[in-house]
C-alpha positions in Angstrom: 4.2 16.2 7.5 3.1 12.6 7.9 0.0 11.3 9.6 -0.6 7.8 10.8 -3.9 6.5 9.5 -5.8 4.7 12.2 -8.8 2.7 11.0 -11.3 0.3 12.3 -11.0 -2.6 9.9 -12.5 -6.0 9.8 -10.3 -9.1 10.3 -8.7 -10.3 7.1 -8.7 -6.9 5.6 -4.9 -6.6 5.4 -4.8 -3.5 7.6 -3.3 -3.9 11.0 -5.6 -2.6 13.7 -4.3 0.2 15.9 -2.0 -1.2 18.7 -1.2 -4.4 16.8 2.0 -5.6 15.2 2.3 -4.8 11.6 4.5 -3.4 8.9 4.8 0.4 8.9 4.8 2.0 5.5 4.2 5.3 3.9 1.6 5.6 1.1 1.3 9.0 -0.7 2.8 10.7 2.4 0.5 9.0 4.9 1.9 6.6 7.6 0.0 3.3 7.5 0.3 0.0 9.2 -0.5 -3.2 7.3 -0.2 -6.9 8.1 3.2 -8.5 7.4 3.6 -10.8 4.4 1.7 -8.7 1.8 3.1 -8.2 -1.7 2.4 -5.0 -3.7 -0.6 -6.5 -5.6 -2.2 -7.5 -2.2 -1.4 -4.0 -0.9 -3.4 -2.5 -3.7 -6.3 -4.8 -2.9 -6.1 -3.7 0.8 -6.2 -0.1 -0.3 -9.1 -0.9 -2.6 -7.3 0.3 -5.7 -7.9 -1.1 -9.1 -4.5 -2.5 -10.3 -5.4 -1.7 -13.9 -5.7 2.0 -13.1 -2.6 2.8 -11.1 1.2 3.2 -11.3 3.3 2.3 -8.3 6.6 3.7 -7.1 8.3 2.0 -4.2 11.3 3.7 -2.5 11.6 6.1 -5.5 11.7 3.3 -8.1 8.9 2.6 -10.5 7.6 -0.9 -10.1 6.4 -2.6 -13.3 3.1 -4.4 -13.1 4.6 -7.9 -13.6 6.8 -7.4 -10.5 4.0 -6.5 -8.1 3.1 -10.1 -7.1 6.8 -10.9 -6.3 7.6 -7.7 -4.5 7.1 -7.8 -0.7 5.8 -4.9 1.3 8.6 -4.3 3.8 8.7 -2.3 7.0 9.7 1.3 6.2 8.8 1.2 2.5 7.7 4.4 0.9 5.0 4.2 -1.8 3.7 6.7 -4.2 0.6 5.4 -6.0 -0.9 7.4 -8.8 -4.4 6.6 -10.1 -5.3 7.2 -13.8 -8.3 9.2 -14.5 -10.2 9.2 -17.8 -12.1 12.1 -19.2 -12.6 14.2 -22.2 
């Protein structure tokens, strides 16, 4: 089951406000709407994720870190983002 995340976000945050045009994507099973023109590295910033502590899969393909800046976030893309957790 997918849920669309609706958030009140400040201008310039990269997240499209409810009722506005944006790119619809799925992140870890949640429907989201973000501003068009983002690349994967920018998406991680919008999601407030540390790029040094995640692995990203887009449309069932692992994206290597060097490709993040050159990979656009497109309408309908499906992302799985896994965060690394340290511990002992």
